[in-house]
DRENKELUM-469474 format. One record per residue (C-alpha): residue in one letter; x, y, z; residue number from 0. Coordinates in steps of 0.25 Angstrom, whole numbers, plus 5000, padded with zeros to 4 digits. Layout:
BEGIN
NODE   residuo      u      v      w   num
NODE         A      X      Y      Z   NUM
...
This chain:
BEGIN
NODE   residuo      u      v      w   num
NODE         X   4881   4844   5050     0
NODE         X   4867   4847   5056     1
NODE         X   4861   4861   5055     2
NODE         X   4861   4869   5068     3
NODE         X   4847   4872   5074     4
NODE         X   4845   4881   5086     5
NODE         X   4832   4878   5094     6
NODE         X   4829   4890   5103     7
NODE         X   4818   4885   5112     8
NODE         X   4816   4886   5127     9
NODE         X   4807   4873   5128    10
NODE         X   4819   4863   5130    11
NODE         X   4810   4851   5127    12
NODE         X   4805   4857   5114    13
NODE         X   4819   4861   5110    14
NODE         X   4824   4847   5113    15
NODE         X   4813   4841   5105    16
NODE         X   4816   4849   5093    17
NODE         X   4831   4846   5094    18
NODE         X   4828   4831   5095    19
NODE         X   4819   4832   5083    20
NODE         X   4829   4840   5074    21
NODE         X   4843   4834   5079    22
NODE         X   4844   4825   5067    23
NODE         X   4844   4837   5058    24
NODE         X   4849   4849   5066    25
NODE         X   4860   4852   5076    26
NODE         X   4850   4858   5087    27
NODE         X   4854   4868   5098    28
NODE         X   4844   4872   5108    29
NODE         X   4843   4886   5114    30
NODE         X   4833   4888   5126    31
NODE         X   4834   4903   5127    32
NODE         X   4838   4915   5120    33
NODE         X   4852   4916   5126    34
NODE         X   4855   4902   5122    35
NODE         X   4849   4904   5108    36
NODE         X   4858   4917   5106    37
NODE         X   4870   4909   5111    38
NODE         X   4868   4898   5101    39
NODE         X   4865   4907   5089    40
NODE         X   4878   4915   5092    41
NODE         X   4887   4903   5093    42
NODE         X   4882   4894   5082    43
NODE         X   4876   4895   5068    44
NODE         X   4862   4890   5068    45
NODE         X   4855   4889   5055    46
NODE         X   4841   4887   5062    47
NODE         X   4835   4890   5075    48
NODE         X   4821   4888   5081    49
NODE         X   4816   4899   5090    50
NODE         X   4805   4898   5101    51
NODE         X   4800   4912   5103    52
NODE         X   4797   4909   5117    53
NODE         X   4810   4910   5125    54
NODE         X   4814   4913   5139    55
NODE         X   4813   4921   5147    56
NODE         X   4799   4924   5140    57
NODE         X   4796   4910   5134    58
NODE         X   4781   4914   5133    59
NODE         X   4783   4925   5124    60
NODE         X   4791   4926   5110    61
NODE         X   4799   4939   5114    62
NODE         X   4812   4932   5117    63
NODE         X   4811   4923   5104    64
NODE         X   4808   4936   5096    65
NODE         X   4820   4943   5102    66
NODE         X   4829   4931   5099    67
NODE         X   4824   4930   5085    68
NODE         X   4827   4944   5082    69
NODE         X   4841   4942   5087    70
NODE         X   4845   4930   5080    71
NODE         X   4848   4937   5066    72
NODE         X   4859   4944   5073    73
NODE         X   4864   4932   5081    74
NODE         X   4863   4922   5070    75
NODE         X   4859   4928   5057    76
NODE         X   4857   4916   5049    77
NODE         X   4850   4907   5059    78
NODE         X   4835   4904   5054    79
NODE         X   4825   4904   5066    80
NODE         X   4812   4896   5066    81
NODE         X   4803   4901   5077    82
NODE         X   4795   4891   5086    83
NODE         X   4782   4897   5090    84
NODE         X   4768   4893   5095    85
NODE         X   4757   4890   5086    86
NODE         X   4749   4902   5091    87
NODE         X   4761   4912   5089    88
NODE         X   4760   4914   5075    89
NODE         X   4762   4929   5077    90
NODE         X   4775   4926   5084    91
NODE         X   4780   4917   5072    92
NODE         X   4777   4928   5062    93
NODE         X   4785   4938   5070    94
NODE         X   4796   4928   5072    95
NODE         X   4797   4926   5056    96
NODE         X   4797   4941   5055    97
NODE         X   4809   4942   5065    98
NODE         X   4817   4932   5056    99
NODE         X   4812   4918   5059   100
NODE         X   4811   4910   5047   101
NODE         X   4800   4901   5051   102
NODE         X   4792   4896   5064   103
NODE         X   4787   4883   5069   104
NODE         X   4775   4882   5078   105
NODE         X   4774   4876   5092   106
NODE         X   4773   4864   5095   107
NODE         X   4784   4862   5086   108
NODE         X   4782   4852   5075   109
NODE         X   4795   4845   5073   110
NODE         X   4793   4842   5058   111
NODE         X   4788   4856   5055   112
NODE         X   4800   4862   5062   113
NODE         X   4810   4852   5054   114
NODE         X   4803   4857   5041   115
NODE         X   4805   4872   5045   116
NODE         X   4819   4870   5050   117
NODE         X   4823   4863   5037   118
NODE         X   4817   4874   5028   119
NODE         X   4823   4885   5037   120
NODE         X   4837   4878   5036   121
NODE         X   4835   4878   5021   122
NODE         X   4833   4893   5021   123
NODE         X   4846   4894   5030   124
NODE         X   4854   4886   5020   125
NODE         X   4849   4894   5008   126
NODE         X   4853   4907   5015   127
NODE         X   4866   4902   5020   128
NODE         X   4869   4898   5005   129
NODE         X   4865   4912   5001   130
NODE         X   4874   4918   5011   131
NODE         X   4886   4909   5007   132
NODE         X   4884   4912   4992   133
NODE         X   4883   4927   4995   134
NODE         X   4897   4926   5002   135
NODE         X   4903   4918   4991   136
NODE         X   4897   4928   4980   137
NODE         X   4901   4940   4988   138
NODE         X   4911   4943   4977   139
NODE         X   4905   4942   4963   140
NODE         X   4918   4936   4958   141
NODE         X   4920   4925   4969   142
NODE         X   4912   4913   4973   143
NODE         X   4917   4902   4982   144
NODE         X   4932   4904   4980   145
NODE         X   4930   4906   4965   146
NODE         X   4934   4920   4959   147
NODE         X   4930   4926   4945   148
NODE         X   4925   4938   4938   149
NODE         X   4923   4931   4925   150
NODE         X   4910   4927   4918   151
NODE         X   4914   4912   4919   152
NODE         X   4916   4914   4934   153
NODE         X   4903   4922   4936   154
NODE         X   4896   4910   4929   155
NODE         X   4902   4900   4939   156
NODE         X   4899   4909   4951   157
NODE         X   4884   4909   4946   158
NODE         X   4884   4893   4944   159
NODE         X   4890   4889   4957   160
NODE         X   4880   4895   4966   161
NODE         X   4869   4889   4958   162
NODE         X   4876   4875   4958   163
NODE         X   4877   4876   4973   164
NODE         X   4862   4879   4975   165
NODE         X   4859   4865   4969   166
NODE         X   4862   4850   4974   167
NODE         X   4865   4846   4959   168
NODE         X   4879   4840   4955   169
NODE         X   4888   4850   4949   170
NODE         X   4899   4847   4938   171
NODE         X   4910   4857   4938   172
NODE         X   4918   4858   4925   173
NODE         X   4931   4866   4923   174
NODE         X   4946   4865   4920   175
NODE         X   4956   4861   4931   176
NODE         X   4959   4873   4940   177
NODE         X   4946   4880   4937   178
NODE         X   4940   4878   4951   179
NODE         X   4930   4867   4950   180
NODE         X   4932   4863   4964   181
NODE         X   4930   4877   4969   182
NODE         X   4918   4878   4961   183
NODE         X   4913   4865   4967   184
NODE         X   4916   4870   4981   185
NODE         X   4908   4883   4977   186
NODE         X   4896   4875   4973   187
NODE         X   4897   4867   4986   188
NODE         X   4898   4879   4995   189
NODE         X   4886   4886   4989   190
NODE         X   4877   4874   4991   191
NODE         X   4869   4869   5002   192
NODE         X   4880   4859   5005   193
NODE         X   4890   4869   5008   194
NODE         X   4891   4865   5023   195
NODE         X   4893   4850   5019   196
NODE         X   4906   4844   5013   197
NODE         X   4912   4847   4999   198
NODE         X   4920   4834   4996   199
NODE         X   4930   4836   4984   200
NODE         X   4934   4824   4976   201
NODE         X   4944   4824   4964   202
NODE         X   4940   4812   4956   203
NODE         X   4953   4812   4948   204
NODE         X   4962   4813   4961   205
NODE         X   4957   4800   4968   206
NODE         X   4962   4787   4962   207
NODE         X   4950   4779   4955   208
NODE         X   4951   4767   4964   209
NODE         X   4949   4776   4976   210
NODE         X   4939   4786   4971   211
NODE         X   4926   4778   4974   212
NODE         X   4930   4776   4988   213
NODE         X   4933   4791   4989   214
NODE         X   4920   4795   4984   215
NODE         X   4911   4785   4990   216
NODE         X   4919   4778   5001   217
NODE         X   4921   4764   5004   218
NODE         X   4918   4753   5014   219
NODE         X   4928   4746   5023   220
NODE         X   4935   4735   5015   221
NODE         X   4928   4738   5002   222
NODE         X   4942   4738   4995   223
NODE         X   4957   4735   4999   224
NODE         X   4961   4746   5008   225
NODE         X   4947   4750   5013   226
NODE         X   4950   4748   5027   227
NODE         X   4939   4758   5032   228
NODE         X   4926   4763   5027   229
NODE         X   4928   4776   5019   230
NODE         X   4918   4788   5018   231
NODE         X   4918   4793   5003   232
NODE         X   4918   4807   4999   233
NODE         X   4904   4807   4995   234
NODE         X   4899   4803   5009   235
NODE         X   4908   4814   5015   236
NODE         X   4901   4824   5006   237
NODE         X   4887   4820   5011   238
NODE         X   4878   4833   5011   239
NODE         X   4889   4840   5003   240
NODE         X   4896   4840   4990   241
NODE         X   4906   4831   4983   242
NODE         X   4915   4838   4972   243
NODE         X   4920   4828   4962   244
NODE         X   4932   4834   4955   245
NODE         X   4936   4828   4942   246
NODE         X   4924   4820   4940   247
NODE         X   4928   4816   4926   248
NODE         X   4939   4807   4932   249
NODE         X   4929   4799   4940   250
NODE         X   4929   4784   4936   251
NODE         X   4917   4779   4929   252
NODE         X   4914   4769   4940   253
NODE         X   4913   4780   4950   254
NODE         X   4905   4788   4941   255
NODE         X   4894   4778   4942   256
NODE         X   4894   4779   4958   257
NODE         X   4894   4795   4957   258
NODE         X   4882   4794   4947   259
NODE         X   4875   4785   4957   260
NODE         X   4877   4795   4968   261
NODE         X   4872   4807   4960   262
NODE         X   4860   4799   4956   263
NODE         X   4857   4793   4970   264
NODE         X   4865   4800   4981   265
NODE         X   4871   4787   4986   266
NODE         X   4884   4780   4987   267
NODE         X   4890   4767   4991   268
NODE         X   4904   4766   4997   269
NODE         X   4914   4757   4990   270
NODE         X   4911   4743   4995   271
NODE         X   4899   4747   5002   272
NODE         X   4884   4743   5000   273
NODE         X   4878   4755   5008   274
NODE         X   4871   4766   5000   275
NODE         X   4875   4780   5005   276
NODE         X   4866   4791   5002   277
NODE         X   4873   4805   5001   278
NODE         X   4869   4819   4999   279
NODE         X   4881   4824   4991   280
NODE         X   4882   4835   4979   281
NODE         X   4892   4832   4968   282
NODE         X   4900   4842   4961   283
NODE         X   4909   4837   4951   284
NODE         X   4920   4843   4943   285
NODE         X   4928   4840   4930   286
NODE         X   4938   4846   4920   287
NODE         X   4935   4836   4910   288
NODE         X   4924   4835   4899   289
NODE         X   4914   4826   4906   290
NODE         X   4905   4826   4893   291
NODE         X   4917   4821   4885   292
NODE         X   4920   4811   4897   293
NODE         X   4906   4806   4895   294
NODE         X   4908   4804   4880   295
NODE         X   4920   4796   4883   296
NODE         X   4913   4787   4893   297
NODE         X   4922   4791   4905   298
NODE         X   4911   4799   4912   299
NODE         X   4897   4794   4914   300
NODE         X   4887   4803   4907   301
NODE         X   4876   4801   4918   302
NODE         X   4886   4805   4928   303
NODE         X   4890   4817   4920   304
NODE         X   4875   4822   4919   305
NODE         X   4873   4819   4934   306
NODE         X   4885   4828   4938   307
NODE         X   4883   4839   4928   308
NODE         X   4870   4845   4934   309
NODE         X   4876   4858   4938   310
NODE         X   4888   4861   4928   311
NODE         X   4898   4871   4932   312
NODE         X   4911   4875   4924   313
NODE         X   4923   4882   4931   314
NODE         X   4929   4891   4920   315
NODE         X   4944   4890   4916   316
NODE         X   4952   4902   4920   317
NODE         X   4955   4906   4905   318
NODE         X   4940   4908   4904   319
NODE         X   4940   4918   4915   320
NODE         X   4952   4927   4913   321
NODE         X   4946   4938   4921   322
NODE         X   4947   4930   4933   323
NODE         X   4962   4927   4932   324
NODE         X   4967   4940   4940   325
NODE         X   4955   4939   4950   326
NODE         X   4960   4925   4953   327
NODE         X   4975   4928   4953   328
NODE         X   4973   4940   4963   329
NODE         X   4964   4931   4972   330
NODE         X   4975   4920   4972   331
NODE         X   4986   4930   4975   332
NODE         X   4978   4936   4987   333
NODE         X   4975   4922   4992   334
NODE         X   4989   4917   4991   335
NODE         X   4995   4930   4997   336
NODE         X   4986   4927   5009   337
NODE         X   4991   4913   5010   338
NODE         X   5005   4917   5009   339
NODE         X   5003   4929   5019   340
NODE         X   5008   4939   5008   341
NODE         X   5004   4953   5013   342
NODE         X   5008   4961   5001   343
NODE         X   5000   4963   4989   344
NODE         X   5002   4954   4978   345
NODE         X   4999   4958   4963   346
NODE         X   5000   4953   4949   347
NODE         X   5010   4960   4940   348
NODE         X   5004   4965   4926   349
NODE         X   5011   4954   4919   350
NODE         X   5005   4944   4929   351
NODE         X   4991   4949   4926   352
NODE         X   4994   4947   4911   353
NODE         X   5000   4933   4913   354
NODE         X   4988   4928   4922   355
NODE         X   4977   4933   4912   356
NODE         X   4984   4928   4900   357
NODE         X   4988   4914   4905   358
NODE         X   4979   4903   4900   359
NODE         X   4977   4896   4914   360
NODE         X   4976   4881   4910   361
NODE         X   4975   4878   4925   362
NODE         X   4965   4888   4928   363
NODE         X   4963   4894   4942   364
NODE         X   4972   4884   4948   365
NODE         X   4983   4888   4939   366
NODE         X   4981   4903   4942   367
NODE         X   4981   4900   4957   368
NODE         X   4994   4892   4956   369
NODE         X   5000   4903   4948   370
NODE         X   4997   4913   4959   371
NODE         X   5002   4904   4970   372
NODE         X   5015   4902   4962   373
NODE         X   5016   4917   4961   374
NODE         X   5014   4920   4975   375
NODE         X   5027   4912   4979   376
NODE         X   5036   4919   4969   377
NODE         X   5031   4934   4967   378
NODE         X   5039   4946   4972   379
NODE         X   5036   4961   4975   380
NODE         X   5021   4957   4977   381
NODE         X   5019   4956   4961   382
NODE         X   5016   4943   4954   383
NODE         X   5023   4942   4941   384
NODE         X   5020   4932   4929   385
NODE         X   5033   4924   4933   386
NODE         X   5027   4922   4947   387
NODE         X   5014   4916   4941   388
NODE         X   5022   4907   4931   389
NODE         X   5016   4914   4919   390
NODE         X   5028   4921   4913   391
NODE         X   5029   4913   4900   392
NODE         X   5015   4915   4896   393
NODE         X   5009   4926   4889   394
NODE         X   4995   4929   4883   395
NODE         X   4991   4918   4874   396
NODE         X   4989   4924   4859   397
NODE         X   4975   4925   4855   398
NODE         X   4969   4926   4841   399
NODE         X   4958   4936   4840   400
NODE         X   4952   4945   4830   401
NODE         X   4956   4960   4829   402
NODE         X   4948   4968   4837   403
NODE         X   4944   4983   4835   404
NODE         X   4951   4993   4844   405
NODE         X   4937   4995   4851   406
NODE         X   4935   4981   4854   407
NODE         X   4950   4979   4858   408
NODE         X   4949   4990   4868   409
NODE         X   4936   4985   4874   410
NODE         X   4942   4971   4875   411
NODE         X   4954   4976   4882   412
NODE         X   4946   4985   4891   413
NODE         X   4937   4973   4894   414
NODE         X   4949   4964   4897   415
NODE         X   4956   4975   4906   416
NODE         X   4943   4977   4914   417
NODE         X   4942   4962   4917   418
NODE         X   4956   4962   4921   419
NODE         X   4955   4974   4930   420
NODE         X   4942   4968   4937   421
NODE         X   4950   4955   4939   422
NODE         X   4962   4962   4945   423
NODE         X   4953   4970   4954   424
NODE         X   4945   4958   4959   425
NODE         X   4932   4964   4952   426
NODE         X   4933   4977   4960   427
NODE         X   4928   4988   4951   428
NODE         X   4935   4999   4958   429
NODE         X   4949   4992   4958   430
NODE         X   4947   4988   4943   431
NODE         X   4944   5002   4939   432
NODE         X   4957   5007   4946   433
NODE         X   4965   4997   4938   434
NODE         X   4958   5001   4925   435
NODE         X   4959   5016   4929   436
NODE         X   4945   5019   4926   437
NODE         X   4934   5024   4935   438
NODE         X   4925   5014   4942   439
NODE         X   4912   5018   4934   440
NODE         X   4920   5016   4921   441
NODE         X   4924   5002   4925   442
NODE         X   4909   4999   4928   443
NODE         X   4905   5004   4915   444
NODE         X   4916   4995   4908   445
NODE         X   4912   4983   4916   446
NODE         X   4898   4985   4911   447
NODE         X   4902   4988   4897   448
NODE         X   4910   4975   4896   449
NODE         X   4900   4967   4903   450
NODE         X   4910   4963   4914   451
NODE         X   4902   4958   4926   452
NODE         X   4909   4962   4939   453
């Protein structure tokens, strides 16, 4: 989609000239007076606007333009305004910048200069929009783009994903099944400049090998038996956006060559076609297998591995982020209760808390979510029991560890219970302090003592 541009100009011939020159790049709307400009800014979201200060009913003075410029932040706070001013009106241009205009373009309007100013200004708009989006996603310190966690492993993940989103490089996400690799890929996409373009998800292991090439790159009519029409591939559908290749380790070696070529040259050819198609697509790949071992065994190309592994990200297994288990469980309970229109409060019994935190979770977050969904169909009296979760037969796994001094044992237990309370309270210090039956300042001191990052 073209970016929207509002031209506020009472000289219709000039406005049409600018519209004609910019229509290949922008979706242009013309407003010839203040009333029309206000109406357009109120009803549509314009990233950019050009403003001629001389507007009716006083086209020979800048007063109407200044008045509108002062009002625009309240009408459309994120719109970037470029003032059009005469060569001899430097003072007016400076005043306009002081009132919030991001730049100015002198009359007579040089179209190439205006294009450069618009391109630069839109880049500023994009960066500010990305920052606003990131602030919304990071409003809670324990959440990012539908991912939750208070563990150090998730803090590291929350740090890496925005950094990855800020680049155009390929990303390789590793992690066990059920750890949220697809959610992490969606987060990278949503925090990138490509967020308004498509995110196309392809599971390389779920599509039959003989159809995978056609799915990825498309095919021409008659290129093989059954190809009755031309087919657009997933890469073409993702142009200007992102392709997420899940289970990249299952991709056949013949297709690995084509993917490598795309990463090197940015071009593809449809099956049975001779036309080279240039695309602008970012690739995010994910795998649960050891690609280094696959390279050694010869089932995965070494050059492709290095091309994909530019920005590495690892989604941690749930057993390595146990302080997140209850946070996630309570989140899933709230979500499912809302879906089921359950109005009463649903809680976990103490034995359920113990069962959840001691389970090994081989299926990771997906298994935990399935347990909660199962429990929401069987629980009674608003309390979820271990039998509702399907965890009745499992107790804590025995662990061998050295004998601790009583002081260290007390500290370990204290540390564990603080983490437990913070998870149950969804990271709310006041609620966690009530659960632990300590004062809020005391809990603050304990968090500092044990180096627990809120």
